[in-house]
C-alpha positions in Angstrom: 109.2 125.0 90.8 112.5 127.0 91.2 114.9 126.0 93.8 115.1 128.9 96.2 118.0 129.6 98.6 117.6 132.1 101.0 120.9 133.4 102.7 120.5 134.7 106.1 122.5 135.4 109.2 119.8 134.0 111.4 120.0 130.3 111.9 116.2 130.2 113.2 114.8 132.1 110.0 117.2 129.6 108.1 115.7 126.7 109.5 112.1 127.8 109.2 112.5 128.4 105.7 114.3 124.9 105.1 111.3 123.3 106.8 109.0 125.2 104.8 110.8 124.2 101.5 110.9 120.4 102.6 107.1 120.5 103.2 107.8 119.9 106.9 106.2 123.1 108.3 103.2 123.3 110.2 103.4 127.1 110.8 100.7 129.0 109.1 101.9 131.7 106.8 99.8 134.5 105.5 100.2 137.1 103.0 98.1 140.1 102.2 95.4 137.9 100.6 95.0 136.0 104.1 95.4 132.4 102.3 97.5 130.1 104.5 100.3 128.1 103.4 101.9 124.9 105.0 104.8 124.9 102.3 106.7 126.7 99.7 105.5 124.3 96.9 101.9 125.2 97.4 102.8 129.2 97.7 104.7 128.9 94.4 102.1 126.9 92.6 99.2 129.1 93.8 101.1 132.3 92.8 101.2 130.9 89.2 97.6 130.4 89.6 96.8 133.8 90.5 99.2 135.5 87.9 97.6 133.2 85.1 94.3 134.4 86.2 95.0 137.8 86.2 96.2 137.5 82.8 93.0 136.2 81.4 93.4 132.3 81.9 91.1 131.4 85.0 90.8 127.8 84.1 94.2 126.8 82.9 95.6 123.8 84.8 99.1 123.8 85.6 101.3 120.8 85.5 104.7 121.1 87.4 107.0 120.2 84.9 110.2 120.0 87.0 110.8 119.9 90.9 113.6 118.6 93.0 116.0 119.1 95.8 119.7 118.6 95.4 121.7 116.1 97.4 125.2 117.9 97.3 126.8 121.2 96.7 125.1 123.6 99.5 124.7 123.3 103.1 121.0 122.4 102.7 121.7 120.2 99.8 121.9 116.7 101.5 120.9 113.5 100.7 118.5 113.6 104.0 116.9 116.6 102.9 116.4 115.6 99.3 114.6 112.3 100.6 112.6 114.0 102.9 111.5 116.8 100.0 110.7 114.0 97.6 108.9 111.9 100.1 106.9 114.8 101.3 106.2 116.2 97.9 104.9 112.7 96.8 102.7 112.4 99.5 101.3 115.7 99.2 100.6 115.9 95.3 99.3 112.4 95.4 96.8 112.9 98.6 94.2 115.2 96.9 94.4 117.9 99.3 95.4 120.5 96.6 96.6 123.7 97.4 94.8 126.7 99.2 93.6 128.1 96.0 92.7 124.9 94.4 91.7 122.3 97.2 90.8 118.8 96.6 93.2 118.3 93.5 96.0 115.8 92.7 98.6 117.9 91.5 100.6 116.5 88.3 104.3 116.8 89.0 107.1 115.4 87.5 110.6 115.1 89.5 113.9 116.5 88.4 115.9 114.6 87.5 116.1 110.8 86.9 119.9 110.5 87.0 122.6 113.0 88.6 124.5 114.4 86.0 128.2 113.8 87.0 129.6 115.6 84.0 127.4 118.9 84.0 128.9 121.9 84.2 128.0 124.9 86.4 126.9 125.1 90.1 127.6 121.7 92.2 124.2 121.5 92.9 123.2 121.3 89.4 125.0 117.8 89.2 123.1 116.4 92.2 119.2 116.3 91.4 118.9 113.0 90.2 116.8 110.1 92.1 119.3 107.6 90.9 123.4 107.8 90.3 124.7 107.7 87.1 125.7 103.9 87.8 121.8 103.6 88.0 121.8 102.8 91.6 118.9 104.3 93.7 119.8 107.0 95.9 116.6 107.1 97.9 113.8 104.8 99.1 111.1 106.3 97.5 107.4 104.9 97.0 105.1 106.2 94.5 101.4 105.1 95.5 99.1 104.6 92.3 96.3 102.5 93.7 95.4 101.5 97.1 96.9 98.0 97.1 100.0 98.8 94.7 103.2 100.5 95.1 106.1 100.9 92.5 109.4 100.7 94.5 112.5 102.8 93.1 115.1 101.0 95.0 115.9 98.2 92.3 118.3 99.1 89.6 118.0 98.4 86.1 114.2 98.2 85.6 113.0 97.9 82.1 110.1 99.7 80.5 108.1 96.6 80.3 107.7 96.8 84.2 106.5 100.1 84.1 104.0 100.0 81.3 102.6 96.5 82.5 102.7 95.9 86.1 101.8 92.2 85.5 105.6 91.9 84.2 107.1 93.8 87.1 109.6 91.2 88.4 109.7 92.6 91.8 109.1 96.3 90.9 105.5 96.2 91.9 104.6 95.0 95.4 101.1 94.1 96.5 100.3 95.8 100.0 
């Protein structure tokens, strides 16, 4: 997913697009194809599916290799908006709801990025996509559901690889519900 900024003179229009981007909008959006979308993520994903089908690949599965929301560098790039985006995104892609074009699917999605890059050149927003600060402390309280009775919590710094690959050795990273 590409991070899209829409600059407009209308605060109402800007607010609606922000809510759609944050996966918070309950407004039905329709295009010429009459498929309703609740958020920008689904619309972008389905537009990619439509393009791949048109190019002759109707059974190609898409993996979202990078998606994120910056926490600084633009009026919409706040820690609050980033946490809302990540929370709503994780809930959406893990829910199995899918998209209007591909309903009933879990969407394999990777968050960008693990850490803020405080030495990265370019736009200020580019340095602030991390789930963690450069000092390895968590920026957000995010929970990723893997099974109905286990959640992995990302609010403890310095986790080791063994905790991720073997939940029985998680040392506080995995909590039974």
